[in-house]
N, C-alpha and C positions, 0 to 999 in steps of 0.2 A: 749330764745324762745321756747314754750312750740308747740308740733307735732300734727296733726288733727288723731286720733287716726282713724276716716273713712277713711281718707286718707291713711294711713297707711297699713289697711286691706286691700283696695284695690290692693297697688302697691304689698303686699306680698301674694293675691289671685292668679296670674296667676303662679308663679312658685312655690308655693305649689300645687297647678294641676296638674304639669309639675313632680314633685316628688314624686304626689300621683298615676298618670299613671306609671310610670317607676316601682315603686315599684308591682301596679298590673301586670304588664307586666313583671317584675322579679319573682314573686310568682305563676305568673300561665306559666311560665318554669318548678319550680320544681313538678308542679303534674302532672299528664298524663303517657300518655306512653314513658319509657327512649329512648330517643335519636329520639324523634318528630322534627320535622321540615324540610325545604326544604336544600338541598345538592347540590343543582347548583352551587354556588359560590365557595365552598372548593372544587369539582370535575373538576372547570375548571380550577383554580390556580395547582392542580396537574396534569393534560394534558401538561399543560404551561411548569410546571417545568422540569416533563419528557421528553418533546419535548427539550427543553432549552438542559435538560443535554446529550439527544442522539448528537444533533449537536453540543454542545460543545469538548463531549468526540471523535466525528469521523471530528472535525475540526482540535484538536488538536493530530490528530494520535493519539490518545489513543490505538484504536483497530483498524489493519488493513480492509480495504475495505474488503476484500475478505469474514471477520465475519459479520462484519457489516458495509453496505454500509451507504452513506449519508442521510439525509432527501430530501435532491432535487435529488438527484439519483435515489430514491426509490419514489419520484412523477412522474421523468420521465420516471422511469419503468411503471406507474399506466397510466400515457398519453399514450404511446406505448402500453397497455396493452387495453385501451377504442380504440385506432386504429385497433387493430387487430394484432398487431408486436410481436407474440409472439407461439409457438411452435406450429404448427400445424394452425398458420393462422387464429386462430378463436378471434373471439373478447372477450373485458372481459366482456361484458352483459350478451353476449350469452353464457360463464362461468357462471355467474350469474344465470339467469334465469336455467337452466340446474342445479344448485347444488339447488335452493331454490325448485324446482318442485320435486326432491328427497328429501330433507328435510321433506316438507311439507305435500307430500302425505304419508308418512311413520308415519308424527307425528297424520295427520287425524285418520289414520287406527287404531293406537293405541290409542288415545281418543274414539271410536266408540268400541272399543273393552275392555281396560286397566279398564276404569271408571265403565261399569257393570260387568266385573269379579271381581274387589275389591269390590264393594259395595254387590255383592252374598257371598264375603270371609268372608265381616263384616256383614252378616246379616243371614250365613247360615252355621251351622259345615260342612255339609254336600260337599260345594261348596269350605269350606277350607281347608278341608281334602284333595281335587280333585286338585287342585290348589294350595295351599300352597307350597307343596314339589318342585313340577315342577321350581316355580319361583325362590323359593330358592335354587333350585338345578345351577338354569344359571346365576341367577341376578350376582354374581358374577367374573363371567367369563368373559375377554377381550372379546370386536369384535374378533380379529385376532383369536382366538382360534378355533371359530367355522364357520370363513371363508371357509374356505376349506374344507367342510360339503355342506357349502349352494353351493358354487360354483357345487362338485358331483350333485348336488340334481336339481338345479334349471338352470345350465347354467351361463354361461358370459352377458346374456343380462340384463334389466332394475332390472326384479324382485329381479332379486340376492343383487343390491344393495339398493332398494326401502327394501326388509326384514331384511337384516341386520341392515339396521338404524332402522325399525319398532320392533326386537327384542331388541335393545339398550334402545328405549321409552318404551314400553309396560313393564318393571318393575317397574321401581321405579314408574308409574301413577298408575298399578294394586296394589302394596303397600301404597300410599300416600289415595287411595280411601278406601283400607280398613282399615287405621289410623284414615282417617277421621271419619268412619261410627263408628267406637269403640269407638269412643270417645265422643258421644253424650249423653248425660245425660241420666240416666233411669228414672227419672222425666218426660220427656216428654214424652218418651214412654208411661210410664204408663199413663201420661195426656189423650194423643189425645186414648188409647185403654178405657178409661173409657167413654169417650166419645162418644162411638159406634166405632171408628177407626176399618177398617180392615187392615190385614199386609198391601195391596200394600197400602192404605193411609199411615200407620204410616213412610212407605218408600219414598212415593212422597211427604207429607208435614213436613214430621219434620226430616227424615234421612237426604235424600240430601241435605235439605238446610243448615241444622246441617253442615256435611261434604264437603261444596261447599268449605272453604276453604282449609281445605286439598289437595280438587282435585285441584285445579287451582295454589295451591302451588306445587303439581306434576305434572304436566301441563308445570310450568316453568322450572322443574328440567329436565323434559323428553326432553324436545326442545333443552334444555345443552345439552344432553348426543348425541342427534340426529347432533348435528353440529359435534362433537367431532367424530363421528362415523363417518362423511361424509369423509373424507380423506379415510381411509381403506376402506370404500366400494367403492370412486370411483379406490382405485385400483384392480378392480377385472377388467382389462381388457377395462377402458373409455379411452375416445378419447377427451372428454372433462368435463367440470365441476372445478371449484376452485380449489378442492383438488389435481384434474389430474393437472391441471397447476402445483401446489406447487410442485409436486413430480416430473416432468417432467423436471422444473426449477431445482430442485437441480441436478439432473444428470450432468446440463451442467455449474454449481459453479455460478447460474445467482441468489447469496444470493437477490440482489432487487428485482427479482419479489418473493422469497420464500417471505419474509418480506411483500412485498408490498401484494400476498395473502392473508398472517396472518391476515392483519389490515384487509383486505374488507371479511373476510370470521367474523372476530371480530366486525367489525360495524355493520354486517347484523344480527349475531347473539343478540345485544345488540337493535339494535334497534325492532325485536321482543319482545325482552325481554320488552320492554319499552309500548309496543302495548298491553304487556298480562297484563300489572301492569296496564294501564289503564282500561282496563277488567276488574280486578280484583275489582277498586275503584267502577266500574258501577256495578257489580253484587251483590258484599259484602261491601256495604259501610261502615257496622257496625262493620267490620276486626277492631281491637285493639280502639276498644271505648267501650268495655262492661267489 
C-alpha cells in the first residue's frame, strides 16, 4: 500500500516547524551579549539551597547557637525587633528609617557634587589636575581611618555620620563619571563641533548621554559603599540605626539580632540596587545592545 505524499508532508509539518523553532532559539542564544537572560530561577534556587544548608547545619548542631543561631531564632529576633523589644526599646522600623535617611542623604549629596566634579575632570585638564590628587589620596583610605578627624571637626551629631557616608560615596562616583566622559568617542565630539556646537552643547548633548552608563554604574557602586560605611558611621555615639542595633547586640552576644540586622541591611541594599537597575534600563535602554 502506497502512502500519500501530501498526507505524509502534513504529518511532518508540525514536527519540522517545532524543530526549526528550537534551532532558531538555540542559534539566538549563541549570539548577542554573553550571559544575557533572566536569572531569577537560578537565584531563587541558590537562596533556597543556602537556607536549607543553614537549617541543616544548626539543626544537626554542626555549629553552636552562639556562633550561628537557627533560622527560627533569627526570625523570632526579627519579630521581636518589629515590636520594639531591642536594646533601647526602639522598633526596627525606626532603626531602618533612620539608617535609610542617613545613607540616602549622603548619596544624594554625592550625586549632586561628584558627578559635576567627574565631568569637569574628564573635560578639563585644570579640574583634573586639582581634583584628581585629592580624590586619589583619600579614596583608598578606609572610613574608620578618618572617622576620628570627622568627629573632631563636626562633633557627634548627624552631620558627622552623613559626612562619613558622603565621603565613601563621593570618590567612586567621581571616578566613574570621569571614566565615562573619557570613554566618549572623539569622532562624536568632532562631529558635533563641525555642526557648530559650542563646548557647553557638546558636553550636554554628546558627552553626558554617552557617559550616562558609566555614571549610573558608579551610582550603584557608590550606594554600596554607603551601606558598607553605615555601621562605621553609626558607631559615632548613635542611639538608633541598624548599624547601632547590630553593634549593641554584639556587646550582649545576641548573635540572632546581629544576623537579623545584617540580613535587613542586605535586603535593603539589594532592593535599592534593583530600583537603580530598573532606572538604568529606563534611562539607557541601548546599553549592551550596540
